[in-house]
C-alpha positions in Angstrom: 24.8 -83.6 -40.7 28.0 -81.5 -40.5 26.0 -78.3 -41.3 23.5 -79.2 -38.6 26.2 -79.8 -36.0 27.9 -76.5 -36.9 24.6 -74.7 -36.5 24.0 -76.3 -33.1 27.5 -75.4 -32.1 26.9 -71.7 -33.0 23.6 -71.7 -31.1 25.2 -73.2 -28.0 28.1 -70.6 -28.2 25.5 -67.8 -28.4 23.6 -69.1 -25.4 26.8 -69.7 -23.4 28.0 -66.2 -24.2 24.7 -64.6 -23.2 24.8 -66.5 -19.9 28.4 -65.4 -19.2 27.5 -61.8 -19.9 24.6 -62.1 -17.5 26.8 -63.5 -14.7 29.4 -60.8 -15.5 26.9 -58.0 -15.0 25.5 -59.7 -11.9 29.0 -59.9 -10.4 29.6 -56.2 -11.1 26.3 -55.4 -9.3 27.5 -57.5 -6.3 30.1 -54.7 -5.9 27.7 -51.9 -6.7 29.6 -51.3 -9.9 27.7 -49.9 -12.9 28.3 -51.8 -16.1 28.3 -48.4 -17.8 31.4 -47.3 -15.9 33.1 -50.6 -15.1 34.0 -53.9 -16.8 34.8 -57.2 -15.2 37.5 -59.5 -16.7 37.3 -63.2 -15.6 40.7 -64.6 -14.6 42.1 -67.6 -12.8 42.8 -65.8 -9.5 43.7 -62.4 -8.0 47.4 -62.8 -9.0 46.4 -63.3 -12.7 44.4 -60.1 -12.5 47.4 -58.3 -11.1 49.6 -59.7 -13.9 47.3 -58.4 -16.6 47.9 -54.9 -15.3 51.7 -55.4 -14.9 52.1 -56.8 -18.4 50.1 -53.8 -19.9 52.2 -51.2 -18.1 55.4 -53.0 -19.0 54.5 -53.2 -22.7 53.1 -49.7 -23.1 56.2 -48.2 -21.3 58.8 -50.2 -23.3 57.3 -49.8 -26.7 59.7 -47.6 -28.8 56.8 -46.3 -30.8 55.0 -45.0 -27.8 55.5 -41.3 -27.5 54.0 -41.1 -24.0 56.6 -43.0 -22.1 59.4 -44.9 -23.9 61.6 -45.4 -20.8 59.6 -47.5 -18.3 56.9 -46.4 -15.8 57.0 -45.3 -12.2 55.8 -47.9 -9.8 55.0 -47.4 -6.1 53.7 -50.1 -3.6 52.8 -50.1 0.1 54.7 -52.1 2.7 51.7 -54.4 3.4 51.6 -55.5 -0.3 51.2 -59.1 -1.1 54.1 -60.7 -3.0 52.1 -60.6 -6.2 52.1 -56.8 -6.0 55.8 -56.5 -5.1 56.6 -58.7 -8.2 55.4 -55.9 -10.5 58.7 -54.1 -9.9 60.6 -56.8 -11.7 58.9 -56.1 -15.0 59.5 -52.3 -14.8 62.5 -50.7 -16.4 61.6 -47.4 -14.8 61.9 -46.3 -11.1 60.3 -48.0 -8.1 59.3 -46.6 -4.8 58.5 -48.5 -1.5 56.1 -46.8 0.8 56.9 -47.5 4.4 53.6 -46.6 6.0 50.1 -45.1 5.5 51.6 -41.8 6.6 54.3 -42.1 3.9 51.6 -42.5 1.3 49.4 -39.7 2.6 52.4 -37.2 2.6 53.1 -38.2 -1.0 49.5 -37.5 -2.0 49.2 -34.3 -0.1 52.5 -33.1 -1.7 51.0 -33.5 -5.2 52.0 -37.1 -5.9 55.5 -35.8 -6.9 58.7 -37.7 -7.2 58.2 -39.9 -10.2 60.4 -39.6 -13.3 58.0 -40.9 -15.9 54.8 -39.6 -17.4 53.1 -42.9 -16.6 52.8 -44.3 -13.1 51.1 -47.0 -11.1 50.4 -47.1 -7.4 49.4 -50.4 -5.9 48.3 -51.4 -2.4 46.1 -54.0 -0.6 42.8 -53.1 0.8 43.6 -55.4 3.7 46.9 -56.8 4.8 46.9 -60.5 4.2 49.2 -60.9 7.2 47.6 -58.9 10.0 44.2 -58.1 8.6 44.7 -54.4 9.0 42.6 -52.4 6.5 44.1 -49.6 4.5 42.4 -46.4 3.4 40.1 -46.8 0.4 40.1 -43.1 -0.2 43.5 -43.0 -1.8 42.5 -43.7 -5.4 40.1 -40.8 -5.4 42.6 -38.5 -3.6 45.3 -39.4 -6.1 42.9 -38.6 -9.0 41.8 -35.3 -7.4 45.4 -34.3 -6.6 46.5 -34.8 -10.1 43.6 -32.8 -11.5 44.2 -30.0 -9.0 47.9 -29.7 -10.0 47.3 -30.2 -13.7 49.9 -33.0 -13.6 51.7 -33.8 -16.8 52.2 -37.3 -15.6 49.3 -39.8 -15.0 49.3 -42.1 -12.1 46.8 -45.0 -12.1 45.8 -47.1 -9.0 45.7 -50.9 -8.5 43.8 -52.2 -5.5 44.4 -55.8 -4.3 41.0 -56.6 -2.7 41.5 -60.3 -2.4 41.6 -60.3 1.4 39.4 -57.3 1.9 36.4 -58.6 -0.2 36.1 -61.8 1.8 34.4 -60.1 4.8 33.6 -56.5 3.8 31.4 -55.2 1.0 33.1 -53.4 -1.9 31.2 -50.4 -3.1 32.1 -48.9 -6.5 29.0 -46.6 -6.6 31.2 -43.5 -7.0 33.5 -44.2 -10.0 35.4 -41.0 -9.4 36.7 -42.4 -6.1 37.2 -46.0 -7.3 40.5 -47.6 -8.1 41.4 -47.8 -11.8 42.0 -51.6 -11.5 40.8 -54.0 -8.7 42.0 -57.6 -8.3 39.9 -60.0 -6.3 39.1 -63.7 -5.9 35.6 -65.2 -6.0 37.0 -68.3 -4.4 38.0 -66.4 -1.3 34.6 -64.8 -1.0 32.4 -67.8 -1.8 34.6 -70.8 -1.3 33.7 -71.9 -4.9 34.3 -71.7 -7.8 38.0 -71.3 -8.4 37.8 -68.0 -10.2 39.1 -64.5 -9.9 38.4 -61.1 -11.5 39.9 -57.8 -12.6 37.4 -54.9 -12.2 38.4 -52.2 -14.7 37.3 -48.6 -14.6 36.3 -48.0 -18.2 37.8 -44.5 -18.2 41.2 -46.2 -17.6 40.7 -49.4 -19.7 42.7 -48.1 -22.7 45.9 -48.7 -20.7 45.1 -52.4 -20.7 43.4 -52.9 -24.1 46.0 -50.8 -26.1 49.0 -51.3 -23.8 49.2 -55.0 -23.6 51.0 -56.4 -26.6 50.2 -60.1 -26.2 47.0 -61.4 -27.7 45.4 -64.8 -27.3 42.6 -66.7 -29.0 39.3 -65.0 -28.8 40.7 -61.5 -28.2 41.3 -60.4 -31.9 39.2 -59.8 -34.9 41.9 -60.7 -37.4 45.5 -61.8 -37.4 48.0 -61.9 -40.3 50.5 -64.6 -39.4 53.0 -64.0 -42.2 56.4 -62.5 -41.1 58.1 -59.2 -41.6 56.1 -56.2 -42.9 52.9 -58.3 -43.3 52.6 -58.9 -39.5 49.4 -57.3 -38.2 46.5 -58.0 -36.0 43.3 -56.2 -34.9 42.1 -56.5 -31.3 38.4 -56.7 -30.4 37.1 -53.2 -29.5 33.6 -53.9 -28.0 34.3 -54.1 -24.3 37.6 -54.2 -22.4 37.1 -57.8 -21.4 36.8 -58.8 -25.0 40.5 -58.2 -25.7 41.8 -59.3 -22.3 40.2 -62.7 -21.7 42.6 -65.0 -23.6 41.4 -68.4 -24.9 38.4 -70.4 -23.8 36.7 -69.0 -20.8 36.2 -71.3 -17.8 32.4 -71.2 -18.5 31.6 -74.0 -16.1 33.1 -72.0 -13.2 31.4 -68.8 -14.4 28.0 -70.5 -14.4 28.9 -71.9 -10.9 29.5 -68.3 -9.8 25.9 -67.5 -10.6 24.8 -70.2 -8.2 27.4 -69.1 -5.6 25.9 -65.6 -5.6 22.4 -67.1 -5.1 23.7 -69.3 -2.2 25.6 -66.6 -0.5 22.6 -64.3 -0.6 20.3 -67.1 0.8 22.7 -68.0 3.6 24.1 -64.7 4.7 21.8 -62.0 3.4 24.4 -59.5 2.5 28.1 -58.7 2.8 27.2 -56.0 5.3 25.9 -58.7 7.7 29.0 -60.8 7.1 31.1 -57.8 8.0 29.2 -57.1 11.2 29.3 -60.8 12.2 33.1 -61.3 11.6 33.9 -58.0 13.2 32.2 -59.2 16.4 34.0 -62.5 16.3 37.5 -61.1 15.7 37.0 -58.6 18.6 36.3 -61.5 20.9 39.2 -63.6 19.5 41.7 -60.8 20.0 40.4 -60.0 23.5 40.5 -63.6 24.7 43.9 -64.4 23.2 45.6 -61.3 24.6 44.0 -62.0 28.0 45.8 -65.3 28.4 48.7 -65.2 30.9 51.2 -67.6 32.2 51.1 -68.3 35.9 54.7 -67.5 36.4 56.3 -65.0 36.1 53.1 -63.2 37.1 51.2 -61.9 34.1 53.6 -63.0 31.3 51.6 -62.9 28.0 51.0 -66.1 26.1 50.8 -64.4 22.6 52.4 -61.5 20.9 50.0 -60.0 18.4 51.3 -58.1 15.4 49.5 -55.0 14.1 49.5 -51.2 13.9 48.2 -49.2 16.8 45.4 -47.7 14.6 43.8 -51.0 13.9 40.8 -51.6 16.1 39.6 -55.2 16.5 35.9 -55.1 16.0 36.1 -52.0 13.9 35.4 -53.1 10.3 36.9 -49.9 8.8 40.4 -50.5 10.2 40.6 -54.2 10.9 39.5 -57.4 9.1 38.7 -60.8 10.6 42.3 -61.9 11.1 44.7 -62.1 14.0 48.4 -62.6 13.4 50.6 -63.6 16.4 53.3 -65.8 17.8 52.9 -68.0 20.9 55.3 -67.2 23.8 56.6 -69.4 26.6 56.6 -68.1 30.2 60.3 -67.0 29.7 59.4 -64.9 26.7 60.9 -67.2 24.1 58.9 -67.9 20.9 57.2 -71.3 20.1 57.9 -72.2 16.5 54.9 -71.0 14.3 55.0 -74.2 12.2 54.9 -76.3 15.4 51.8 -74.5 16.5 50.1 -75.1 13.1 51.0 -78.8 13.2 49.6 -79.1 16.7 46.4 -77.4 15.6 46.1 -79.7 12.6 46.1 -82.7 15.0 43.1 -81.1 16.8 41.3 -80.6 13.5 41.8 -76.8 13.5 42.9 -75.1 10.3 45.2 -72.1 10.6 48.1 -70.8 8.6 51.6 -70.1 9.5 54.8 -68.7 7.9 55.6 -65.5 6.1 52.3 -65.6 4.4 53.5 -64.1 1.1 53.8 -60.7 2.8 57.5 -59.8 2.7 57.1 -56.1 3.7 54.9 -56.9 6.6 57.1 -59.7 7.9 60.2 -57.5 7.7 58.5 -54.7 9.5 56.6 -56.4 12.2 59.3 -59.0 13.0 62.1 -56.5 12.6 64.1 -58.2 9.9 66.6 -56.0 8.0 67.4 -56.8 4.3 70.9 -58.0 5.2 69.5 -60.3 7.9 67.0 -61.8 5.5 69.7 -62.5 2.9 71.9 -64.1 5.7 68.9 -66.2 6.8 68.4 -67.4 3.2 72.1 -68.2 2.9 71.8 -70.3 6.0 68.9 -72.4 4.6 65.7 -70.5 5.5 63.1 -70.9 2.7 59.5 -69.9 2.6 58.6 -73.4 1.5 61.0 -75.0 4.1 61.4 -72.5 6.9 63.8 -72.2 9.7 61.3 -71.1 12.3 63.6 -69.2 14.6 67.0 -67.6 13.9 68.8 -66.6 17.0 65.5 -66.7 18.8 63.7 -64.4 16.4 60.8 -65.8 14.5 60.7 -65.8 10.7 57.0 -66.0 10.5 53.7 -65.9 12.4 50.5 -67.9 13.1 47.5 -66.4 11.4 43.9 -67.2 12.4 41.3 -66.0 9.9 37.5 -65.9 10.4 34.8 -65.9 7.8 31.1 -65.8 7.2 30.7 -69.4 8.4 32.7 -69.0 11.6 31.0 -68.9 15.0 31.7 -68.0 18.6 32.3 -71.7 19.3 35.2 -71.5 16.8 36.7 -68.6 18.7 36.3 -70.5 22.0 37.8 -73.7 20.5 40.9 -71.9 19.4 41.4 -70.1 22.7 40.9 -73.3 24.6 43.5 -75.0 22.4 46.1 -72.3 23.0 45.3 -72.2 26.7 45.4 -75.9 27.2 48.6 -76.5 25.3 50.8 -73.4 25.9 49.7 -71.7 29.1 52.3 -72.9 31.7 50.8 -74.0 35.0 47.4 -73.2 33.6 44.4 -75.5 33.4 44.6 -78.3 30.9 42.0 -78.5 28.2 39.8 -81.6 28.4 39.1 -83.9 25.5 37.3 -82.0 22.8 34.4 -83.3 20.8 35.8 -84.1 17.3 32.6 -83.3 15.5 32.3 -79.5 16.0 29.0 -77.6 16.0 29.4 -75.5 12.8 28.4 -72.9 11.4 25.8 -70.2 12.2 24.2 -69.4 8.8 21.6 -66.6 8.5 18.8 -67.3 6.1 17.5 -64.2 4.3 13.9 -63.1 4.9 11.6 -64.9 2.6 14.3 -67.3 1.3 13.9 -71.0 1.2 16.2 -73.4 3.1 19.3 -74.2 1.2 20.4 -77.9 1.1 24.0 -78.4 2.2 25.6 -81.7 1.1 27.1 -84.2 3.5 25.8 -82.5 6.7 25.3 -84.7 9.7 22.7 -82.6 11.4 20.7 -79.4 10.9 19.1 -77.7 13.9 17.6 -74.3 14.4 19.3 -72.1 17.0 17.9 -69.0 18.7 19.7 -65.8 19.7 23.0 -66.4 17.9 25.3 -63.5 18.3 25.9 -61.0 16.8 22.5 -59.8 15.8 21.4 -56.3 15.8 17.8 -55.2 16.5 16.9 -54.9 12.8 17.9 -58.6 12.2 16.7 -60.1 15.5 14.0 -62.1 13.6 16.6 -63.7 11.3 16.7 -67.4 11.3 20.0 -69.3 11.7 20.9 -72.9 11.2 23.8 -74.8 12.5 25.5 -77.5 10.5 27.6 -80.3 12.0 30.7 -80.9 10.0 33.5 -83.4 10.7 36.2 -80.8 10.8 36.7 -77.2 11.8 37.4 -75.3 8.7 38.8 -71.7 8.5 37.7 -69.6 5.5 40.0 -66.6 5.4 42.3 -64.3 3.6 44.4 -64.9 0.6 47.8 -66.5 0.9 
């Protein structure tokens, strides 16, 4: 009986492994990444993917036996970086550099990527600011690689792209591996809503930094381990594919199998990420235009919101701007309404937004004009990310962020603008009672696909001429689903 159980266990493990590999390859194809040139490592979330890279660079640069770089690595990050990227600096014993702007990065690249004092370097940045939604140039990894080749650089700089926010509403294309980042962190949860799963996409030409650099090993990542102490200590990592030595312990195989279904459902509902991108670009353009058009009655023309972003970001232009608007609400006298107060008021109306510093310390300091000394003083006086002081001497310590996604509709945009207008426009019209069950969402059904059953829906109706639809997609069918609450799918924390 025991032998039969063991045989069945082995068979089930083989079947499960084959299914996981199939989903892994399918996920790579979703990003137009060839399995011959890229590998995908399943992780808990985007931050876990970033930490794998950080740990590997820390270990390889601090190993006394490593002849390449025994004194730490060089690390550079962009101002718009998420907290998880900034945190890499704390594991580095080498030098760090903060890039203040896109122009600062471009000057560094054009100048030959000079200035680092270590033969090993890592440059990290977000594909999209998780604060403002501004999208950063995706050309940088290829330019850095080409610049180093042209200058025959003795040092080697690798690139890490945080694509968690970007990938929610824009297709990622790794078709040209020479222009792709060495390492890309992303979240399937943020793209599909389910399952709770992240990934690290690794360019195989750069995988040795992770597989040989990272010193820790977990169950399932080694071929043999000698546990005895002293001179007998030894282990051999798996050498088949990069993910084999990086996925520690038992994989979340239920979530990975669920990802297969998520890919099916996403394709059936939305057709492609290109269509999602066009749809959300249209919505965010309207949201931005309508919010910035709001004015108080007195003094004449006083704005109701202050939007934070760079001048080069164009709402409605998917290359430079994602489906996010970051702002604060202003009273007629120009003073700021507390961002957490706005969020609480929205919650009571069944509208989900986010407020605070949004785990984007560089963006907050830059856009809200907080100096390092002022931030330390605010902390000393009790301000915390988890328990914020909303205003310090009238200056906000955070923002309100509205994020749109594939399931958002123009009615969501109208609903939010009506909420702001009715509650905060002084001497403006008051918003009437709003229907609690909102009409949600507009879901395109791919040509030839069958209808997808959505659980717990109140009503499903067909709708004609739902914007935005280009001429090529004018015959696409859409359905609207009534849900009990307005839900905002958006960018990472």
